Structure formats: C-alpha cells, structure tokens
C-alpha positions in Angstrom: 0.0 0.0 0.0 3.0 2.3 0.0 2.4 3.0 -3.7 -1.0 4.4 -2.7 0.6 6.8 -0.2 3.0 8.0 -2.9 0.3 8.6 -5.4 -1.8 10.4 -2.8 1.1 12.7 -1.9 1.8 13.5 -5.5 -1.9 14.3 -6.1 -2.3 16.5 -3.1 0.8 18.5 -3.9 0.1 18.9 -7.6 -0.9 22.5 -8.6 -4.6 22.8 -9.1 -4.0 24.9 -12.2 -2.6 22.0 -14.0 -5.8 20.0 -14.1 -9.2 20.2 -12.7 -12.7 19.6 -13.9 -15.7 21.7 -13.0 -18.0 19.0 -14.6 -16.9 16.1 -12.4 -18.8 15.8 -9.2 -16.7 15.6 -6.1 -18.7 12.7 -4.7 -17.6 9.6 -6.5 -20.9 7.8 -5.9 -22.9 10.6 -7.4 -21.1 10.5 -10.8 -22.7 9.1 -13.9 -21.5 6.2 -16.0 -20.1 8.3 -18.8 -17.8 11.3 -18.7 -19.3 14.7 -19.2 -19.0 16.2 -22.7 -15.4 17.3 -23.6 -13.9 16.0 -20.3 -10.7 14.0 -20.4 -9.8 11.4 -17.8 -6.2 10.1 -17.5 -6.5 6.7 -15.7 -5.4 3.1 -15.5 -8.0 1.7 -17.9 -11.8 1.5 -18.2 -14.0 1.1 -15.1 -16.1 -1.7 -16.6 -16.3 -4.6 -16.1 -13.7 -4.5 -13.3 -11.4 -1.6 -12.5 -7.7 -2.1 -12.8 -4.9 -0.3 -11.0 -2.1 1.9 -12.3 0.1 -0.5 -10.3 -1.2 -4.0 -9.7 0.8 -6.4 -7.5 -0.3 -10.1 -7.4 0.9 -12.1 -4.5 0.7 -15.9 -4.9 1.9 -18.9 -3.0 4.7 -20.9 -4.6 5.5 -23.9 -2.5 6.5 -22.7 1.0 7.2 -19.2 -0.3 5.2 -16.3 -1.7 6.1 -14.6 -5.0 4.9 -11.4 -6.6 4.0 -10.3 -10.1 3.5 -6.6 -10.9 1.5 -5.0 -13.8 1.5 -1.4 -14.9 -1.6 0.1 -16.5 -2.3 3.5 -18.1 -5.2 4.7 -20.2 -7.5 7.6 -21.0 -11.2 8.3 -21.5 -12.9 11.2 -23.2 -16.5 12.4 -23.2 -17.2 12.9 -26.9 -20.9 13.5 -26.3 -22.9 13.9 -23.1 -23.8 10.2 -23.2 -20.9 8.8 -25.2 -17.4 8.0 -23.8 -14.5 6.7 -25.9 -11.2 5.5 -24.4 -8.1 3.5 -24.7 -6.2 1.1 -22.3 -2.9 2.1 -23.7 -0.3 0.5 -21.5 -0.4 -3.0 -20.1 3.1 -3.9 -19.0 4.0 -7.0 -17.1 7.2 -8.9 -16.7 9.1 -7.0 -19.4 6.3 -7.6 -21.8 4.1 -4.9 -23.3 0.6 -6.2 -24.2 -1.5 -4.8 -27.1 -3.6 -1.8 -26.2 -7.4 -2.0 -26.2 -10.0 0.5 -27.3 -13.5 0.9 -25.8 -16.7 2.8 -26.2 -19.5 3.4 -23.6 -22.9 4.7 -24.7 -25.5 5.6 -22.1 -29.0 5.2 -23.5 -30.9 5.4 -20.2 -29.6 8.5 -18.5 -31.9 8.6 -15.5 -31.1 10.0 -12.0 -31.9 6.8 -10.3 -31.1 4.1 -13.0 -28.5 4.3 -15.7 -28.2 1.7 -18.5 -25.4 1.7 -21.1 -23.8 -0.4 -23.8 -20.1 -1.2 -23.5 -17.8 -2.6 -26.2 -14.0 -3.1 -26.1 -11.7 -4.5 -28.7 -8.1 -5.6 -28.3 -6.4 -6.0 -31.7 -3.4 -8.4 -31.8 -0.9 -8.6 -34.6 -0.8 -12.1 -36.1 -3.8 -13.2 -33.9 -7.5 -12.8 -33.8 -8.8 -9.8 -31.8 -10.5 -10.1 -28.5 -14.0 -8.6 -28.0 -15.7 -7.6 -24.8 -19.3 -6.6 -24.7 -21.5 -5.7 -21.8 -24.5 -3.7 -20.5 -23.5 -1.7 -17.4 -26.3 -0.9 -15.0 -26.0 1.7 -12.2 -28.4 2.3 -9.4 -28.2 5.5 -7.4 -29.3 5.6 -3.8 -29.1 9.4 -3.3 -25.8 11.0 -4.0 -23.7 8.9 -1.6 -24.3 5.3 -2.6 -24.2 3.8 -6.1 -24.4 0.1 -7.2 -22.6 -0.8 -10.5 -23.3 -4.1 -12.1 -24.4 -5.7 -15.4 -23.7 -8.7 -17.6 -20.5 -8.9 -19.7 -19.1 -11.4 -22.1 -15.6 -11.8 -23.4 -14.9 -13.5 -26.7 -11.2 -14.3 -26.8 -11.6 -16.0 -30.2 -9.0 -18.6 -29.3 -9.3 -22.4 -29.7 -8.8 -23.1 -26.0 -11.5 -20.7 -24.6 -14.7 -19.8 -26.5 -16.2 -17.2 -24.2 -16.1 -15.9 -20.6 -19.2 -14.5 -18.9 -18.8 -11.9 -16.1 -21.3 -10.4 -13.7 -19.4 -7.8 -11.6 -20.6 -5.7 -8.7 -19.2 -2.5 -7.3 -20.7 -0.6 -4.4 -19.0 2.8 -3.9 -20.2 4.6 -0.8 -19.2 8.2 0.0 -18.6 8.4 3.8 -17.6 12.1 3.3 -17.7 14.4 0.2 -14.2 13.3 -0.7 -13.7 9.8 0.8 -15.4 6.8 -0.7 -15.1 3.1 -0.1 -16.9 -0.2 -0.7 -16.9 -3.8 -1.5 -16.6 -5.5 -4.9 -17.6 -8.9 -6.1 -17.9 -10.8 -9.4 -19.1 -14.1 -10.8 -16.9 -15.3 -13.7 -17.9 -18.3 -15.9 -15.2 -19.5 -18.3 -17.1 -21.2 -21.2 -20.2 -21.0 -19.0 -19.0 -24.1 -17.1 -16.5 -23.4 -14.3 -17.6 -20.8 -11.8 -15.1 -18.4 -10.2 -16.0 -16.0 -7.5 -14.1 -12.8 -7.0 -14.2 -10.5 -3.9 -12.5 -7.4 -2.8 -12.6 -4.0 -1.2 -11.6 -0.5 -2.3 -11.1 2.9 -0.7 -10.4 6.2 -2.5 -10.1 10.0 -2.0 -11.2 12.7 -4.5 -8.7 15.6 -4.6 -10.8 18.8 -4.7 -9.9 22.2 -6.0 -11.7 25.5 -6.1 -12.6 24.8 -9.7 -13.8 21.2 -9.2 -12.3 17.7 -9.0 -8.6 17.4 -9.7 -8.6 13.6 -9.6 -9.1 10.4 -7.6 -6.4 8.4 -5.8 -7.1 5.1 -4.0 -6.2 1.5 -3.3 -7.9 -1.8 -3.8 -7.5 -5.3 -2.3 -8.8 -8.2 -4.5 -9.1 -11.9 -4.2 -9.4 -13.1 -7.9 -10.6 -16.5 -6.8 -12.3 -16.9 -3.4 -11.7 -20.6 -3.4 -8.0 -20.1 -3.5 -8.3 -17.9 -0.3 -5.2 -15.9 0.5 -3.0 -18.1 -1.7 -3.6 -15.6 -4.4 -4.5 -11.9 -3.9 -3.9 -8.5 -5.5 -3.1 -5.1 -4.2 -3.7 -2.2 -6.5 -3.0 1.6 -6.5 -5.5 3.6 -8.5 -5.2 7.1 -10.0 -7.4 9.3 -12.2 -6.9 12.9 -13.3 -9.6 15.0 -15.0 -9.3 17.9 -17.4 -12.0 20.0 -19.1 -11.8 21.2 -22.7 
C-alpha cells in the first residue's frame, strides 16, 4: 500500500491549475457512468467490467514461499458527447512484456437520475492473432448521492481455440462516507465457457482531490481476491489514480 501513499502525496501537492474539472462531481458515488462532454480522464483503464490499477501487484503462493507479479496500466477516456465516452487502455506492461492496447466505447442510452443503462464494447487487436472482444451492459443504481451500485452482464470472446467465451457479472458498491472519501466492496461471478464458476471478492477505498474549480482527480487503493476458493494463496493489491481535465 506504500504506492497508494506515494500517489496520494503527489496528487495533493500537484498544482490545481494543471488539471481540474468543474464538470466532475466531487462525490464519487454521485457520478454518472459516462464522462461529461469534452472532459478527459487520465487513468489506468476502463472502469467496466472490473477496475484495474495503475500499479497491480499479485501475490501468490509458490511452495512454501510467496512470490509477486507486478503489472503497470495506463489509459484515458474522453466524453465525446454527453452520453458517449470513448477511451483506450494504452499501457499493459507485465514482466518486461508490453501487451497490445485496447479501445473501448461506452454509450449511455438510459440517463436517469436513479437508474443508468449503457452499452459497452471493447476490442483488443493483436498482430498475427484474432482480436479479443468484450461486450456488456453496465447498470448503475443511485441511492441518493452517496451510494451507487454498479453491475451488469459482460461477455468476453477471446476467439481462441482453448477458450470460447467468458461470462462476467461484476458488482461494485461505492459509498461516500464524506464528500471526498469513498469506499466499498466489490464482487464478481466469472464463468469461463459457462461451465467453471469463479467468485471474486475485494474492497476499495479512495479519495477525491478537490480544488476551487472542481475535482482534480481520484487516488485510492484496492484489495482483491481473484478466486475466493484459493483464499489468500492468491491476492492482488492495487494503486489507483485518475486525473480530470476540461476542454
């Protein structure tokens, strides 16, 4: 979690004039699924179906010892229209290997105050291999401006011979305990080829960095067990960072 502290310190000390959005609500739970029009977010990849971290460290048991594996992520999203967000997961770096970037679109066709419904699509082109497609229908339920539930069905088509498809049903429950501090649990049901069932569970906490103009960004951390059946033999610790700019 030391990475989270470093990111927090950098964010707090950054000059407010460099970046801030008057369109992003300070309360994380009160925000809509898509970015406001002409707002840029620098982040670690798309929020759906499961958030990633700018730094992800996986700790796993190897015999009597524990080993670690670290992944770096970087991306961006842009509100092209009020209900249309386009973005890219540009950097996926792990173990001296740079994975292909992915491109996504999120269109909100039910922009209600209480219920939001969108269509999500992401494609990962791969040179010399078939692309990977991810489709989903994010659903967000707002309980006032301090609690939001994010869920929805997603399906991944790796288009590889060993795996035909993976179904995912994620759940995030961000709760603003103050105007700037939010936290909550996460869970997911993952069904490779609709046969094996994998249960994911975790917890996250974050802080929105405010300025006189609006929200500068979010910094936080996340603990995740990618497979509950494996217990603490495998777990992930993530540092998260988002920065917002208006155009």
